[in-house]
C-alpha positions in Angstrom: -3.1 -0.4 5.7 -5.3 -3.0 3.9 -3.3 -2.9 0.9 -0.1 -3.3 2.7 -1.3 -6.1 5.0 -2.5 -8.1 1.8 0.7 -7.8 0.1 2.8 -8.7 3.0 0.1 -11.8 2.9 1.0 -12.6 -0.6 4.8 -12.9 0.3 6.3 -9.0 -0.7 8.6 -7.3 1.7 6.6 -4.1 2.6 8.6 -1.1 3.7 6.7 1.9 4.6 8.4 5.4 3.6 6.1 8.2 5.6 6.0 11.6 6.2 3.2 11.5 9.1 1.8 8.3 10.9 -1.4 10.0 12.1 -3.1 7.8 14.9 -0.7 4.6 13.9 1.6 3.5 16.3 5.3 2.8 14.2 5.5 0.0 16.6 2.6 -1.6 15.8 3.9 -1.5 11.9 6.7 -3.1 13.0 4.7 -5.7 14.9 2.6 -6.7 12.0 6.0 -6.8 10.0 6.4 -4.0 8.2 10.0 -1.9 8.0 9.3 1.7 8.0 11.8 4.8 6.6 10.8 8.3 8.0 10.9 10.8 5.0 10.3 14.6 6.0 7.4 15.9 4.0 5.6 19.2 4.7 2.2 19.0 3.9 -0.3 22.1 1.8 2.9 24.3 1.0 5.9 24.3 -1.0 9.1 25.2 0.4 12.6 24.7 -1.6 14.6 23.6 1.2 12.0 21.7 2.5 11.1 20.1 -0.7 14.7 19.5 -1.7 15.3 17.5 1.6 12.1 15.3 0.9 13.7 14.6 -2.9 16.7 13.5 -0.8 15.1 11.6 2.0 13.1 9.8 -1.2 16.3 9.4 -3.2 17.9 8.0 0.1 15.0 5.4 0.6 14.6 4.2 -2.7 18.6 3.8 -3.1 18.7 1.6 0.2 15.9 -0.5 -0.2 16.1 -1.0 -4.1 12.6 -1.9 -4.6 10.5 -4.0 -7.2 8.0 -2.0 -7.4 7.1 1.6 -5.8 3.7 2.9 -4.7 3.5 6.6 -4.1 0.4 8.4 -2.7 -0.5 11.9 -2.8 1.0 14.5 -4.5 4.8 15.2 -3.0 5.2 11.6 -3.0 4.1 10.6 -6.7 6.0 14.3 -8.0 9.2 13.4 -6.6 8.9 9.6 -6.1 8.1 9.5 -9.7 11.1 11.0 -10.8 13.6 9.9 -8.2 11.9 6.2 -9.3 13.1 7.3 -13.4 16.6 8.2 -12.2 17.4 5.2 -10.0 15.4 2.8 -12.6 12.8 1.2 -10.3 11.1 -1.0 -12.2 7.6 -1.1 -11.8 5.7 2.3 -10.5 2.2 2.9 -9.3 1.3 6.7 -8.8 -1.9 7.0 -7.0 -3.7 10.4 -7.6 -6.4 10.7 -4.7 -7.8 14.3 -6.2 -6.1 16.9 -7.7 -6.9 18.8 -4.6 -7.0 23.0 -4.5 -4.3 23.6 -7.1 -7.0 22.9 -10.1 -9.8 24.7 -8.1 -8.5 28.3 -8.2 -8.5 30.4 -10.8 -5.9 33.4 -9.5 -3.0 34.0 -11.1 -0.5 32.5 -8.3 -2.7 28.8 -9.0 -1.9 29.3 -12.6 1.7 30.4 -11.9 2.2 27.4 -9.8 0.5 24.7 -12.4 2.7 26.1 -15.0 5.9 25.6 -12.7 4.3 22.2 -12.0 3.7 20.7 -15.4 7.2 20.0 -16.4 7.2 17.8 -13.0 3.9 16.2 -13.5 5.7 15.2 -17.2 8.3 13.6 -15.7 6.6 11.5 -12.9 3.9 10.4 -15.3 6.2 8.9 -18.1 7.7 6.0 -15.9 8.4 3.6 -18.6 6.2 0.3 -16.4 3.4 2.8 -14.8 0.1 2.6 -13.9 -1.6 5.8 -12.8 -4.6 5.1 -10.2 -7.0 7.8 -10.4 -10.7 8.2 -8.3 -13.0 9.9 -11.1 -12.9 9.8 -14.4 -12.6 14.0 -14.3 -9.3 13.5 -12.6 -7.9 11.6 -15.7 -9.6 13.3 -18.4 -7.6 16.4 -17.0 -4.4 14.9 -16.3 -4.5 13.8 -20.4 -6.0 17.3 -21.4 -3.0 19.0 -19.3 -0.7 16.7 -21.9 1.3 15.1 -18.5 -0.8 11.3 -18.9 -0.7 8.9 -21.1 -4.4 7.1 -21.3 -2.6 3.8 -21.2 -1.5 4.1 -17.9 -4.6 5.0 -16.7 -6.3 2.7 -13.9 -9.7 3.7 -12.1 -10.4 2.7 -8.9 -13.2 4.6 -7.1 -11.5 5.4 -4.1 -9.8 3.8 -1.3 -12.7 1.6 -0.1 -14.2 0.7 3.3 -14.8 -2.5 5.5 -18.6 -3.0 4.7 -18.9 -5.4 8.0 -17.7 -2.6 10.2 -21.3 -1.0 9.1 -24.0 -2.7 10.9 -26.6 0.1 12.6 -28.9 1.0 9.5 -32.0 2.2 11.4 -32.3 5.5 11.8 -32.2 6.6 15.3 -35.0 7.9 17.4 -35.2 11.9 18.4 -34.1 14.9 16.8 -33.0 14.6 13.3 -29.1 15.0 12.8 -27.1 16.0 9.7 -23.6 15.3 10.2 -20.5 17.1 8.1 -17.4 15.0 8.7 -13.9 15.9 6.9 -10.6 17.8 7.9 -11.9 21.5 8.5 -11.0 23.2 5.3 -12.8 25.9 3.9 -12.6 24.0 0.1 -14.2 20.9 2.0 -17.3 23.5 2.4 -17.3 23.7 6.2 -18.8 27.5 5.7 -21.7 26.6 3.4 -22.3 23.8 5.9 -22.7 26.4 8.3 -24.5 28.9 6.7 -26.8 26.1 5.2 -28.0 25.5 9.2 -28.2 29.0 10.0 -30.8 29.3 7.0 -32.7 25.9 8.6 -32.5 27.2 12.0 -33.8 30.5 10.9 -36.7 29.0 9.2 -37.8 27.1 12.3 -36.3 23.6 10.9 -35.9 21.4 14.1 -32.3 19.4 13.8 -29.3 19.5 14.9 -26.4 20.2 12.7 -22.8 18.2 13.4 -19.2 19.1 12.3 -16.9 16.7 13.3 -13.2 16.7 12.2 -9.9 18.1 12.9 -8.3 21.3 12.2 -5.6 21.3 9.3 -3.6 24.2 10.2 -0.9 23.1 7.4 -3.4 23.5 4.8 -3.7 26.6 3.1 -7.5 26.7 3.7 -7.9 25.4 6.7 -9.5 26.8 9.9 -7.8 28.0 12.7 -8.3 27.7 16.3 -9.8 31.5 16.2 -12.2 30.4 13.6 -13.2 27.5 15.3 -14.0 29.2 18.3 -16.1 31.6 16.2 -18.2 28.9 14.7 -18.9 27.7 18.1 -19.8 31.0 19.7 -22.7 31.4 16.6 -23.9 28.5 17.8 -25.5 27.2 14.6 -23.4 23.7 14.4 -22.2 21.5 17.1 -18.6 21.0 16.8 -17.5 17.4 17.9 -13.9 17.4 17.1 -12.1 14.0 15.9 -14.4 11.2 15.7 -12.7 7.7 15.6 -15.5 5.4 15.8 -16.8 6.8 11.7 -19.7 4.1 12.1 -20.9 4.9 15.4 -21.1 8.5 14.4 -23.1 7.7 11.4 -25.3 5.3 12.7 -26.3 8.2 15.4 -27.0 10.5 12.1 -29.8 10.9 9.6 -28.1 12.7 6.8 -24.4 12.7 5.9 -23.6 16.1 3.8 -20.3 17.4 2.6 -20.4 20.6 0.3 -17.0 20.3 -1.0 -15.1 21.9 -3.8 -12.1 20.6 -3.1 -11.3 18.6 -6.1 -11.8 15.2 -4.1 -10.6 12.0 -5.5 -13.9 10.2 -4.0 -14.4 11.2 -0.8 -14.0 9.0 2.0 -16.4 10.3 4.2 -19.8 9.7 1.6 -17.7 6.3 1.0 -18.5 5.5 4.6 -22.0 7.2 4.5 -22.9 4.8 1.5 -21.7 1.8 3.9 -23.7 3.1 6.6 -26.9 3.3 4.8 -27.2 7.2 5.1 -28.5 9.2 2.4 -25.9 11.9 1.5 -26.1 15.7 0.0 -22.8 17.0 -1.5 -22.3 19.5 -4.6 -22.2 18.4 -8.2 -18.2 18.4 -8.9 -15.8 15.6 -9.7 -15.4 13.3 -6.9 -18.1 14.0 -4.9 -20.7 13.2 -7.7 -18.8 9.8 -8.3 -19.8 9.0 -4.7 -23.7 9.0 -5.1 -26.5 8.2 -7.8 -28.3 11.4 -7.8 -31.8 11.0 -6.5 -31.1 7.5 -5.9 -29.0 7.5 -2.8 -28.6 11.2 -2.5 -29.0 15.0 -3.4 -26.5 16.9 -5.7 -26.4 20.8 -5.0 -24.1 23.2 -6.8 -20.8 24.4 -5.3 -20.5 27.3 -3.0 -24.6 27.5 -2.7 -26.0 27.6 0.8 -29.5 28.4 -0.1 -29.6 25.2 -2.6 -28.0 23.3 0.1 -30.3 24.1 2.9 -33.3 23.5 0.6 -31.8 20.1 -0.4 -31.1 19.3 3.5 -34.7 20.4 4.6 -36.4 18.1 1.8 -34.5 15.0 3.2 -35.5 16.3 6.4 -39.0 16.3 5.6 -39.4 13.3 3.7 -38.4 10.3 5.9 -39.8 7.8 3.8 -37.8 8.9 0.6 -34.7 9.6 3.0 -34.9 5.8 4.3 -35.1 4.5 0.9 -32.0 6.2 -0.3 -30.0 5.3 2.8 -31.0 1.5 1.6 -29.9 2.1 -2.0 -26.8 3.7 -0.8 -25.7 0.5 1.2 -26.3 -1.3 -2.1 -24.3 0.7 -3.9 -21.3 0.3 -1.3 -21.7 -3.2 -1.5 -21.4 -3.0 -5.4 -18.5 -0.3 -5.9 -16.4 0.2 -2.3 -15.8 -3.0 -0.6 -12.4 -2.8 0.6 -11.7 -5.8 -0.9 -12.4 -5.3 -4.2 -10.3 -2.5 -4.0 -7.3 -4.3 -2.5 -7.6 -7.1 -5.3 -7.6 -4.2 -7.9 -4.2 -3.1 -6.5 -2.5 -6.5 -5.9 -3.5 -7.3 -9.9 -1.6 -3.8 -10.7 1.2 -5.0 -8.7 1.3 -8.1 -10.7 0.5 -7.0 -14.4 3.5 -4.4 -13.9 5.9 -7.3 -12.5 4.6 -9.7 -15.3 5.8 -6.3 -17.8 9.1 -6.1 -16.6 9.7 -9.6 -16.8 8.8 -9.8 -20.5 
């Protein structure tokens, strides 16, 4: 939204093609001056008939609008939209890879077969003559280059989608029982079960702390928890289930530590960017994306993926060392101010648009 608003302010005519709007009211978009176009899109799974429908609607959208620049976000839009942009001769193309997701995590036969099938789609989608491909961490770029689907000259590294630093004001730790917060979609690959197991281990050792799980179910994702899974976590009682939280600054202001033990192949997790903005120390995994959101041992601690015991150990250390924890939080805020400001992210995107337009005119 901040990028769309800044583009509108620069004089662009901004049209939003969407599959889901989440909490955003379509009337609000119209009120702000955006035109919208609904594109049926099924997240998380491949269905030949549904995806052909999506492909057709994107084609129809581009043919109707005849855009000068197309900015595609997440896997199906940047694959299908990237191919259609070439076929319909869109002059300028921006493809935003916000993490490679579960496709590049799993090494089972099904995942390998799917990567093989998708290889030509990636090749086509990332070979527009006037294109920039935004990645959020260097590892994702390296994988795509080594896979042979992306020319390094097209890569633009932008660390995450940015955060409005002004929204985060309460940096002092709250009084009372210490709180560790997990805030993310409730996916297995986000490490929710590792978080719960770490909480169990710490409570068995007599460590006094509260463990909050904040986030929505995402049943469309193949690794998403369902309502029965959620009820079992509630019954076990090791964590407190908060559900979806709209006010993340307020949530983190009531927390002492933020924890995201993800192995999802994140781009740069919003939860960790916001934790830094809130001045909170984090514990996260030493995997692509997550490790890029911290300065190890300075703004947070890194642990191996899928290792609840080491996760518990790291959390216990922070819980028992308040001075070091608070110092990490202060360094995290400085890190956020330097790396994650939404103003910087927006300006980087506008520069990409202008560079592509200049290339098209030359």
